[in-house]
N, C-alpha and C positions, 0 to 999 in steps of 0.2 A: 625752298623750294623741294618741288615732290620730287621722290626719288622716281628713276624711269622703271617701267618693269626687263628684268634682264632679257636678253634676247634667245629663245630658243630655236636651233635652226630644225628642229624634225621633230613629231610631235603623234602619238598615238592615242587614241580617242576611244573607251571602250566602254558598252552599253552596258548595263549590272542585271536587269529581269531578260531574262534568254538568252544570257553570251555569259556572265561569271557566275550567274544564280540561277537552277530553277525554282522560282517563286509562286507557280501555279497555283501549290492549294493556300499559301499564304492570301494569296488576292482573293481568292473563292470564299476563304474562311472572312476577310476584313472586309471584303463587299459585303457580303452575306448580312453580317454582322449591322453594316453601315445603314443595310438598307431595311433591318427590321428596327434598328436603333436599340437591339438584345445583348446583354452582354454574357450569353451562353453558348459555348461553346460545345456543352453536350449533342445540340442541334444536327450540330454538322456531319453531314455526311460524305465523302470522299470517294462511295461506291453505288452512291445514286445518277437517275439517269439524267439528272437537273445538272450534276457537276460535270458528267461526258459532256453534254452539250456546249457547256461554260467552256471547257477543253479545245472544244474542235474551235470554237470562234475565238479564243486568247490571240489567235495573230491580230485580228482589229483594235487593238487596245492601246494605244499610246500615250491617255496618261487617268489621272485617277481617275473625272467625273465619266469618262468610256464605259468604265463598270457598271454606272447605272447606266447609261442604255443599252449595254449588253443585256444586263438582266431583265431588264422592259421587253426587250424584244423576247429572248427566249420566254418570259412570260406567256408575255402575246402569242405565240407560239402553242403553248400547251393548250390555250382556248378556243384559239382558232388554225388549224393547222396547216390553214393555205397562205398565212406570213412567210415571208421568206426572212429568217431571222437578220441576215449580213445586212440585204438591204434597207430592213426597218430602221437597225442600228445605223448607219451609213443617212439615211434621211434626217436622225435627230443629233447625232452625236455632236455637231458644229453648233447647236443652238442652244444658248445659255439659256437659264432660269435660276429661278430663286430653289426650286426643290435640287438642282444642280449644285449650287453653293454649299445648300445645309448636307448634303450626300457627302460631299469633299470634305467637310469641317469632321464629319460622324467615321469617315472612311480614317482621317487620320489619329482620331482621338481611338477608335478600335485598336487602330495598328500598336499603336502605344500602350493601351492597355492588355492587350494580349501580351506581349512585348515584356512586358516589367508583371505583368499579374502568373501568366505562364508563361518562363523564359525556354523552358525545355521545351515546350510545345512547339513556340513561338519559332524555337531554332529548326524543329525537324521540320517545318514546312517552308524553309527557305533548305533546298541543296544544290553545293554546287556542283558546275560540271568541271568535268573531267580538263575541261580548257583553262579554267581557275588555277588548279596546279600547276599547269604548264606555262603558264603566262607567267605567274609569282616567280619562277626562276631566273624571267627574262626583266622581271621589274625590279629585281636585287641588283643589278648589274645596271642599271639605266632607270634610277627614277625619275629623274624631270621631266623626257619626255611623255609620260602617263600620265591621261586623264580620264577621270569615269562621269560621265556624262548622261545623267538618269532622273526621272522623273520621281522617285523616294526623296524621302527626308537626309540629309546628313547622316545627324545620329545614326538611322537603321543601317546606315551603309557600312558607317564606320566599325558599331557591332559586330555586325556578318563578315567580315574584314579581318576582326581582331580574331572572333573567336579559332578562324581555318588561319591565325598566323603569316594573314599577307601585310605587309607593312607599308602603308600608303598614304601620303600625305595629306592630309585633311584641304590643304589649298588648291589642289586638285580634283576633288570633287563637286563638281556642280550637279548641283541638286535639281530639285521642282522649284526655288525660289526664283533660279535661274531661266527656266522651263517657261514660268509664266513672265517671265519679265521680257523674251526676246521669242515670246508665243512656238518659238518650234527649236528643236536638238541643233537644224543649219545656221539658227540667228548664232545660238550658244556656240556652238564650233568655228564661226566668221569672229565673234567677240575673242575668242583665245587666238586664234591664229594673228587676228591682229593686236592685241595686248602684248603679242611675246613676240610678232614676225616671223614668223612660222614658216619657212622654205617648203619643206616636205612633210604629207601628215597622212593619215589612214584611220578610217572608222570604220569599228565593225558595231554594227545595228541588227537586230533581227527582225525589224520593222521595214517593211517597205517606204512607208508614209515618212518615216522619220530622216531615212539615208537619202528616198529624195528631194525635201528641203533641206540638201549636203549640196545639191549642186549648183553647180559652176561654180564651186569655189577651186582658187588656184590650186593646184599641187594637190590636192586631196584625194587619193584612194579609197573607195567607199567596199564594204564587204558586208556579202547579206549573209548570216548566221544560220546556216543551216541546221546545228543542233538546237537552236531556241522553236521559240512560239513562229513555225512556220507552212504554210500550204505544201503537201508534198509532190506537189505538180510543180516547183519553182524553180529556177536555178543557181538556187544557195551554194556557197560553197562550207566545205569541210570543215575542222579544228586544223586539221593537218597544212590544208591550204593556204589559211588565217596566219598560223605559225610561220609560214614558211613568206609569207609576203609581211609581213610584222619587220622579219629580220631582214630583211632588204631590207625594207624602209631606213631602218636604224643601222644599215652596213655604209647606204650607197653613199 
């Protein structure tokens, strides 16, 4: 007879990109290499106008193939100034294609290549937010209730956490494979909540789309991370507010 999953009364779900780490430069580097299918990092320019535009519209991204559509929209804008980057992106981001499938494979391959070939450079592209250090102290005291829900691969997540001395259970990291399986972060969160019969929970993400996909889940509090890749005119919350609400959930 199969063992039943243990019951977890409360759970905290954390995004990685835009919540625990600023991975903007890594995303730009990897997606650029995936687009050109080259392995030269010497041509990556973080001072360029191209990078600045990429940074401005990073809030649109939900998964790896979205970078393909964003870069395409930026290129179109450079050729035709009447193009609205956000609108063009939204017109194409939900359309699957062979080109996107090829891009995604190249994207993951490029990330592994940089991580293995240029480890110091790769680490420099992933900067931890102060929130990581604040939350790591709480994680030490309450390991089981914390989960990372990300579109990244698990190996990348574990390596970043290890470098910054954050002990986190591999079993509690739900990566891109789960995102693809359930087609949304909300689907992943619902799966975990049902699996462990979670009564109260909280999710922190910098993507409104990901948070919207979690709408309607009983007992789940949603926090929009204002320190991540968000628009400046929204009603997101700061790190201090997020920490307060996490402690409130765990202490309730």
